[in-house]
LUMVOTOR-766681 format. One record per residue (C-alpha): chain; x negated, z negated, y negated. Coordinates in steps of 0.05 Angstrom, whole numbers, plus 5000, padded with zeros to 4 digits. Layout:
<kenus>
['A' [X Z Y]]
...
</kenus>
This chain:
<kenus>
['A' [5000 5000 5000]]
['A' [4973 5020 4932]]
['A' [4978 4959 4886]]
['A' [4960 4972 4814]]
['A' [4970 4900 4789]]
['A' [4898 4885 4808]]
['A' [4869 4952 4789]]
['A' [4903 4970 4725]]
['A' [4894 4914 4675]]
['A' [4908 4955 4613]]
['A' [4910 5026 4590]]
['A' [4895 5052 4521]]
['A' [4929 5118 4504]]
['A' [4907 5151 4440]]
['A' [4945 5215 4427]]
['A' [4973 5251 4366]]
['A' [5043 5226 4356]]
['A' [5100 5274 4372]]
['A' [5138 5247 4312]]
['A' [5107 5261 4245]]
['A' [5040 5285 4273]]
['A' [5004 5219 4258]]
['A' [4953 5186 4303]]
['A' [4976 5128 4345]]
['A' [4945 5082 4396]]
['A' [4986 5046 4448]]
['A' [4960 4986 4488]]
['A' [4994 4973 4555]]
['A' [4990 4920 4608]]
['A' [5018 4938 4677]]
['A' [5060 4879 4699]]
['A' [5088 4904 4765]]
['A' [5077 4961 4813]]
['A' [5095 4982 4883]]
['A' [5087 5043 4927]]
['A' [5121 5072 4987]]
['A' [5090 5120 5036]]
['A' [5135 5167 5076]]
['A' [5115 5218 5128]]
['A' [5159 5279 5140]]
['A' [5147 5333 5191]]
['A' [5151 5402 5160]]
['A' [5138 5464 5202]]
['A' [5104 5421 5255]]
['A' [5056 5390 5204]]
['A' [5058 5320 5176]]
['A' [5068 5318 5101]]
['A' [5056 5253 5063]]
['A' [5100 5231 5005]]
['A' [5076 5173 4961]]
['A' [5125 5143 4911]]
['A' [5094 5097 4859]]
['A' [5135 5056 4811]]
['A' [5102 5016 4755]]
['A' [5128 4972 4700]]
['A' [5085 4962 4638]]
['A' [5093 4923 4575]]
['A' [5072 4952 4509]]
['A' [5026 4900 4478]]
['A' [5017 4933 4411]]
['A' [5024 4999 4376]]
['A' [4981 5023 4320]]
['A' [4994 5083 4276]]
['A' [4980 5104 4205]]
['A' [5048 5131 4183]]
['A' [5118 5140 4209]]
['A' [5175 5093 4226]]
['A' [5161 5019 4227]]
['A' [5191 5014 4297]]
['A' [5179 5058 4358]]
['A' [5234 5109 4371]]
['A' [5265 5120 4439]]
['A' [5234 5189 4445]]
['A' [5166 5159 4430]]
['A' [5176 5108 4486]]
['A' [5194 5164 4534]]
['A' [5132 5202 4515]]
['A' [5090 5139 4522]]
['A' [5118 5127 4592]]
['A' [5099 5198 4611]]
['A' [5029 5191 4583]]
['A' [5018 5127 4622]]
['A' [5044 5161 4685]]
['A' [4995 5218 4673]]
['A' [4937 5168 4668]]
['A' [4959 5134 4733]]
['A' [4966 5202 4766]]
['A' [4895 5221 4748]]
['A' [4870 5157 4780]]
['A' [4912 5168 4843]]
['A' [4890 5241 4848]]
['A' [4817 5220 4842]]
['A' [4825 5167 4896]]
['A' [4861 5216 4942]]
['A' [4807 5268 4932]]
['A' [4752 5218 4945]]
['A' [4785 5190 5008]]
['A' [4814 5253 5037]]
['A' [4764 5307 5018]]
['A' [4697 5273 5005]]
['A' [4698 5214 5053]]
['A' [4748 5246 5101]]
['A' [4773 5175 5116]]
['A' [4845 5153 5120]]
['A' [4834 5094 5073]]
['A' [4907 5095 5051]]
['A' [4938 5086 5120]]
['A' [4974 5152 5124]]
['A' [4961 5156 5199]]
['A' [4991 5087 5208]]
['A' [5053 5111 5170]]
['A' [5059 5169 5219]]
['A' [5050 5121 5277]]
['A' [5106 5076 5250]]
['A' [5152 5136 5241]]
['A' [5142 5163 5311]]
['A' [5095 5126 5359]]
['A' [5102 5178 5415]]
['A' [5087 5235 5367]]
['A' [5026 5198 5342]]
['A' [5001 5182 5411]]
['A' [5013 5250 5442]]
['A' [4998 5297 5384]]
['A' [4957 5266 5328]]
['A' [4917 5205 5349]]
['A' [4860 5245 5381]]
['A' [4855 5297 5326]]
['A' [4874 5257 5263]]
['A' [4803 5253 5237]]
['A' [4798 5330 5241]]
['A' [4865 5347 5209]]
['A' [4871 5290 5159]]
['A' [4831 5323 5103]]
['A' [4881 5381 5102]]
['A' [4946 5341 5105]]
['A' [4988 5354 5043]]
['A' [5001 5293 5000]]
['A' [5055 5294 4947]]
['A' [5055 5238 4895]]
['A' [5111 5218 4848]]
['A' [5099 5167 4794]]
['A' [5154 5132 4755]]
['A' [5132 5087 4697]]
['A' [5180 5043 4658]]
['A' [5164 5008 4593]]
['A' [5224 4962 4583]]
['A' [5244 4920 4523]]
['A' [5212 4964 4471]]
['A' [5241 5009 4418]]
['A' [5267 4968 4361]]
['A' [5229 4905 4378]]
['A' [5158 4932 4375]]
['A' [5134 4940 4303]]
['A' [5074 4983 4288]]
['A' [5008 4949 4272]]
['A' [4979 4974 4207]]
['A' [4903 4981 4211]]
['A' [4870 4971 4143]]
</kenus>
């Protein structure tokens, strides 16, 4: 199980704002996360689906101009940007484990075993190390930043 509470302490996202074109910096702290791994057989090949859900709190927001409070559309964009940062970390870890190390450090084989022990034993146990690097892995990431919007004022940097 991928647990980001220990790995992701805080993210800093510095991007041009979509509203007003001003610079903004958002500071997050991930407060909760969980992941689920599912294995589906598609055309006789196992396909891995990883669903990651994370909740983050926005610690502070800094921008030069614009509304004093964050708008709903800004929160939605911020959630997507944080999801993109998490995705880049997950993709890097998958690439390292699956392609470089060729090691099932995420337990995908165990997920296949739990789904169908006879299929694992008869088909995949002996050849898992050989086919694992080529198994497709689909990752979905859902990030929620609750309790923001009108209650987070911008920090003015002087």
